[in-house]
C-alpha positions in Angstrom: -135.9 70.6 23.9 -138.7 70.3 22.7 -141.7 72.7 24.0 -145.0 73.8 23.7 -144.3 76.2 21.0 -144.0 80.1 20.5 -146.5 82.1 22.8 -148.4 83.0 19.8 -149.5 78.9 20.6 -151.3 80.0 23.8 -154.1 82.3 22.1 -157.0 81.8 20.6 -155.7 81.8 17.5 -152.3 80.7 17.6 -154.5 77.4 19.1 -156.3 77.4 15.8 -153.3 77.6 13.6 -152.0 75.2 15.4 -154.8 72.8 14.7 -155.6 73.6 11.2 -151.5 73.2 10.4 -152.3 69.5 12.4 -154.6 68.6 9.2 -152.2 70.2 6.7 -149.5 68.5 7.9 -151.5 65.2 8.1 -152.4 65.2 4.4 -148.5 66.0 3.3 -147.8 62.9 5.5 -150.0 60.8 3.4 -150.0 62.2 0.1 -145.5 61.6 0.5 -146.3 58.0 1.9 -148.6 57.4 -1.1 -145.1 58.4 -3.5 -143.5 55.6 -1.8 -145.9 53.1 -2.9 -146.8 54.3 -6.3 -144.2 51.8 -8.0 -146.1 48.7 -6.5 -147.9 47.9 -9.7 -145.2 49.2 -11.8 -142.8 46.0 -10.9 -143.9 43.8 -13.7 -143.6 46.7 -16.0 -140.2 47.0 -15.1 -139.2 43.4 -15.0 -140.9 42.7 -18.5 -138.8 45.4 -19.8 -135.9 44.7 -18.7 -135.6 41.0 -18.0 -134.6 40.6 -14.3 -136.1 37.4 -12.1 -138.3 38.1 -9.1 -135.5 38.5 -6.8 -134.4 41.8 -8.2 -138.3 42.9 -7.3 -137.1 42.1 -4.2 -133.8 44.2 -3.9 -135.4 46.8 -5.8 -138.3 47.0 -2.9 -135.0 46.3 -0.2 -133.2 49.4 -1.3 -136.4 51.6 -0.2 -136.2 49.6 3.0 -133.1 50.5 3.6 -132.8 53.7 2.5 -135.5 54.0 5.5 -133.4 52.8 7.9 -131.1 54.7 7.2 -132.7 58.2 7.1 -134.1 56.4 10.6 -130.8 56.0 11.8 -128.7 59.4 11.0 -131.9 61.6 10.4 -134.6 60.5 12.4 -134.0 62.0 15.6 -132.5 65.1 14.8 -135.6 67.5 14.7 -135.7 67.1 18.0 -133.5 69.9 18.4 -133.0 71.2 14.0 -136.8 71.5 14.5 -139.8 69.7 12.9 -140.3 71.9 10.2 -136.4 72.2 8.7 -136.2 68.2 8.7 -139.8 68.1 7.4 -139.2 70.2 4.3 -135.6 68.6 3.9 -136.8 65.2 3.8 -140.1 66.1 1.1 -137.3 67.9 -1.0 -135.1 64.1 -1.3 -138.5 63.1 -2.3 -138.8 65.5 -5.0 -135.1 64.5 -6.0 -136.0 60.2 -6.2 -139.1 61.5 -7.8 -136.5 63.1 -10.3 -134.8 60.2 -10.8 -138.0 58.0 -11.3 -139.0 60.5 -14.3 -135.8 60.8 -16.3 -133.6 57.6 -16.1 -135.6 53.6 -16.4 -132.6 51.6 -15.7 -132.3 49.2 -12.8 -129.6 50.8 -11.1 -131.5 54.4 -11.2 -134.3 52.3 -9.7 -132.3 50.7 -7.2 -130.7 54.4 -6.4 -134.4 56.1 -6.4 -135.8 53.8 -4.3 -133.1 54.3 -1.5 -133.0 57.9 -1.7 -137.1 57.7 -1.5 -136.3 55.7 1.6 -133.7 57.4 2.9 -136.0 60.4 2.8 -139.4 58.8 4.1 -136.6 58.0 7.7 -136.3 61.4 8.3 -140.3 61.9 7.7 -142.0 59.7 9.5 -140.8 60.2 12.9 -140.7 64.0 12.9 -144.1 64.0 11.1 -145.3 61.7 13.8 -143.6 64.0 17.1 -145.1 67.2 14.6 -148.5 65.8 14.5 -148.5 65.3 18.2 -147.1 68.5 19.2 -149.3 70.6 17.2 -152.1 69.0 18.1 -150.9 69.3 21.8 -150.6 72.8 21.6 -153.8 73.4 19.6 -156.1 71.0 21.9 -154.4 71.1 25.1 -157.3 69.8 26.7 -156.8 65.7 24.6 -155.0 62.8 26.0 -152.9 62.8 22.4 -154.7 59.8 21.3 -156.0 61.2 18.3 -152.7 62.3 17.1 -151.3 59.2 17.9 -154.2 57.8 15.9 -153.8 60.0 13.1 -150.6 59.7 12.6 -151.0 55.9 12.2 -153.6 55.7 9.8 -152.4 58.5 7.7 -148.8 56.7 7.6 -150.7 53.3 6.5 -153.3 54.8 4.6 -151.3 57.2 2.8 -149.1 53.6 2.2 -152.8 52.4 0.5 -153.4 55.0 -2.3 -150.0 54.8 -3.6 -150.4 51.5 -5.2 -154.3 52.6 -6.3 -153.3 55.5 -8.0 -150.2 53.6 -9.5 -152.5 50.7 -11.0 -155.5 53.6 -12.3 -152.3 55.9 -13.9 -150.7 52.8 -15.0 -153.4 50.5 -16.7 -155.3 53.0 -19.1 -153.4 55.9 -19.4 -149.9 56.3 -21.8 -146.4 56.4 -20.4 -147.1 54.2 -17.4 -143.3 53.8 -16.7 -143.8 58.3 -16.3 -147.2 59.2 -15.5 -147.2 58.3 -12.3 -144.1 60.5 -11.2 -144.4 63.1 -13.0 -147.9 63.5 -11.4 -145.9 63.0 -7.9 -143.9 65.8 -8.8 -146.8 67.9 -8.2 -148.2 66.8 -5.2 -144.5 66.6 -3.8 -144.4 70.2 -4.1 -147.5 71.3 -2.8 -146.7 69.3 -0.1 -143.4 71.5 0.5 -145.0 74.1 0.2 -147.3 72.7 3.9 -144.1 71.8 5.2 -142.7 75.2 4.5 -145.3 77.3 6.4 -146.4 74.8 9.0 -145.6 76.1 12.5 -142.6 75.2 14.3 -142.8 73.1 17.6 -139.6 73.1 18.4 -137.2 75.8 19.9 -133.3 74.7 19.4 -131.2 74.4 21.9 -128.1 76.5 22.5 -125.7 75.2 22.3 -127.0 73.0 19.5 -125.8 68.9 21.1 -122.8 67.5 19.0 -124.6 65.2 15.8 -124.7 61.7 16.8 -126.7 58.8 14.8 -130.2 57.6 16.0 -130.2 55.8 19.0 -133.5 54.5 20.8 -133.9 56.2 23.9 -136.5 55.2 26.1 -136.1 54.8 30.4 -135.2 51.5 31.6 -138.4 51.1 33.3 -140.2 50.6 30.3 -137.3 48.7 28.1 -139.2 45.2 28.1 -142.5 47.0 27.0 -140.8 49.0 24.2 -138.9 45.7 22.9 -142.1 43.6 23.1 -143.9 46.8 21.1 -140.8 47.1 18.3 -141.5 43.1 18.0 -145.3 43.4 16.9 -144.8 46.3 14.8 -142.0 44.8 13.0 -143.9 41.5 12.1 -147.5 43.9 11.1 -144.9 46.1 8.5 -143.6 42.6 7.4 -147.1 41.7 6.2 -147.1 45.5 4.6 -144.1 44.9 2.9 -145.2 41.2 1.2 -148.0 42.8 0.0 -146.3 45.9 -1.6 -143.6 43.5 -2.7 -144.9 40.8 -3.7 -148.0 40.7 -4.7 -147.9 41.2 -8.1 -145.7 38.1 -8.4 -148.2 35.7 -6.7 -150.7 36.7 -8.6 -149.3 36.6 -12.1 -147.2 32.9 -11.6 -150.5 31.6 -8.8 -153.5 33.3 -10.4 -152.6 34.0 -14.0 -153.4 37.8 -13.7 -151.5 40.3 -15.0 -153.7 43.5 -14.1 -151.3 46.3 -12.5 -155.1 47.7 -11.7 -156.1 44.7 -10.0 -152.4 44.3 -8.2 -152.5 47.7 -7.0 -156.4 47.4 -5.5 -155.2 44.2 -3.9 -152.5 46.2 -2.1 -155.1 48.6 -1.6 -157.3 46.6 0.3 -154.6 45.3 2.5 -153.4 48.4 3.3 -156.2 50.7 3.5 -158.0 48.0 5.9 -155.5 48.7 8.1 -156.0 52.7 8.2 -160.1 52.1 8.7 -159.9 50.1 11.0 -157.7 52.7 13.2 -160.0 55.0 13.0 -163.3 52.5 13.2 -162.3 51.3 16.3 -160.3 53.8 18.2 -162.3 54.1 20.9 -161.1 50.7 22.1 -159.5 50.8 25.0 -155.6 49.3 24.5 -156.3 45.5 25.5 -159.4 44.6 24.0 -157.7 46.6 20.7 -154.6 44.4 20.9 -156.3 41.0 21.4 -158.7 42.3 18.1 -155.8 43.2 16.2 -154.0 39.7 16.6 -157.3 37.6 16.0 -157.7 39.9 12.6 -154.5 39.3 11.4 -154.2 35.3 12.3 -157.7 34.8 10.7 -156.3 36.9 7.4 -153.1 35.5 7.0 -154.9 32.1 7.4 -156.8 32.8 4.4 -154.0 34.6 2.6 -152.3 31.2 3.0 -155.4 28.8 1.8 -156.0 31.6 -1.3 -152.5 31.1 -2.6 -152.7 27.3 -2.1 -156.5 27.1 -3.8 -155.1 30.1 -6.3 -158.1 31.8 -5.3 -158.3 35.7 -5.5 -161.0 36.5 -4.0 -159.8 34.5 -0.7 -156.6 35.8 -1.2 -157.9 39.2 -1.5 -159.6 39.3 1.6 -157.4 37.7 3.5 -155.6 40.3 3.1 -158.0 42.8 4.0 -158.5 41.0 7.0 -155.0 41.0 8.2 -154.7 44.6 7.0 -157.4 45.5 9.7 -155.6 43.6 12.7 -152.1 45.2 11.2 -153.7 48.9 11.8 -154.6 47.8 15.6 -151.3 46.7 16.0 -149.2 49.6 14.3 -151.8 51.9 15.8 -150.9 50.9 19.7 -147.8 50.4 18.7 -147.3 54.1 17.9 -149.4 55.3 20.6 -147.0 53.4 23.5 -144.0 55.3 21.8 -145.4 58.2 22.2 -146.5 57.4 25.9 -143.0 55.9 27.0 -141.4 58.8 25.1 -139.6 61.2 26.7 -141.3 64.7 25.5 -137.4 66.1 25.0 -136.3 63.4 23.2 -139.9 62.0 21.4 -138.5 61.9 18.1 -135.9 59.6 18.9 -138.8 57.4 20.2 -140.7 57.6 17.9 -137.7 56.9 15.4 -136.8 53.5 17.0 -140.4 52.2 16.6 -140.2 52.9 13.0 -136.8 51.3 12.3 -138.1 48.2 14.1 -141.1 48.5 11.6 -139.2 49.0 8.7 -136.4 46.1 9.6 -139.8 43.6 10.0 -140.8 45.4 5.9 -137.7 44.7 4.8 -135.5 41.9 6.1 -138.5 39.4 5.6 -138.9 40.3 1.9 -134.9 39.7 1.2 -135.3 36.3 2.3 -138.9 35.8 0.5 -136.9 36.8 -2.5 -134.2 34.8 -2.5 -136.3 32.0 -1.2 -138.8 32.7 -4.3 -135.3 30.7 -6.2 -135.3 27.1 -4.4 -139.2 26.8 -3.7 -142.5 27.1 -5.3 -144.8 30.6 -4.8 -147.1 28.4 -2.8 -145.0 26.9 -0.3 -143.3 30.4 0.2 -146.7 32.3 1.0 -148.0 29.6 3.4 -144.4 29.6 5.1 -144.5 33.4 5.2 -147.8 33.6 6.8 -147.0 30.8 9.3 -144.1 32.5 10.7 -145.5 36.0 10.8 -148.5 34.3 13.0 -145.9 32.6 15.3 -144.3 36.4 15.6 -147.4 38.2 15.7 -149.0 36.4 18.7 -145.7 36.2 21.0 -145.1 39.9 20.4 -148.5 40.8 20.6 -148.5 38.5 24.4 -145.7 40.2 25.5 -147.4 44.0 25.2 -150.4 42.8 26.5 -148.8 42.0 29.9 -147.9 45.5 29.8 -151.2 46.7 28.8 -154.5 47.4 30.5 
């Protein structure tokens, strides 16, 4: 059962401690998310060394997505009764195991294993950290409506995802040992994150007796179920675009635009994902309905430019399109997280948020696999145009359903 936290939280000192912990957990969340995308500009190096086809890149990426879904399904909700801090620490230690595999093993099988383990840890982390941030802020600033916590959670999620490719591009473009150095750097970063998780305040009282374990289920009341489904579809469509950029940008730039710079690949992905984070902060004051409307307009406009950039083999147009689409994704994703927190029963917040992330990561995984398979049969440009068209249809339809429930 989720509680208001220990009695010390009711004192000014206790509230101040929880406010500080809120920002420390936010930084830790962002750093851990950035680890998950640091291999983005490195896939070309692995491909050149081992000679595998582009399909294998999407399989390696998909291993991460399936890991996330497994982590969400089997562990995304257990912090509701085991405690936020305990699950956070376990998730970060799982990321450290993944990082060690990256450092010491370079074969394709090890890449698949490391990516799956990485995803499993993130699956447990995302819903737990999101719920923990909401509770820490609720205790530290009880007069707020919860919007800031939702904003920070969604912004650091996508902001962390954005930083990974940029850091990876910089560390692999100009520094030695490009397949090892980035992961050594993240070993240090993740150790610091583990220390933050270890000392963070707990916000959940473990019930006695502890409930029997069961896998994840989506916990929402019947009256908001249709809204939750529409919100999950919107999150899935948005994350499908992030999955495309994270896994296939290097292939598109190399095959269509003859651009093989790892830094450029990382910077393009950073632009799309970074815009997602920036838009959430910059347009925080928008009311829910205008925020959704702005988000879908930006997604449609951005994906049209992405398709035009691929057809014209224009790096500039492709990049600008990614930034515009990313800004729209940020607004839709922030709206999805805010809606999940609003629809959640406080005693099952982790379950509800985990369900939303499960939908999002299904969107980031399954379309990418389909793209990898189709690349064996259709030209890259055709794939980009078809993908953009499909996501526009899904995004418009799901956002329209969300708007029906938004005032």
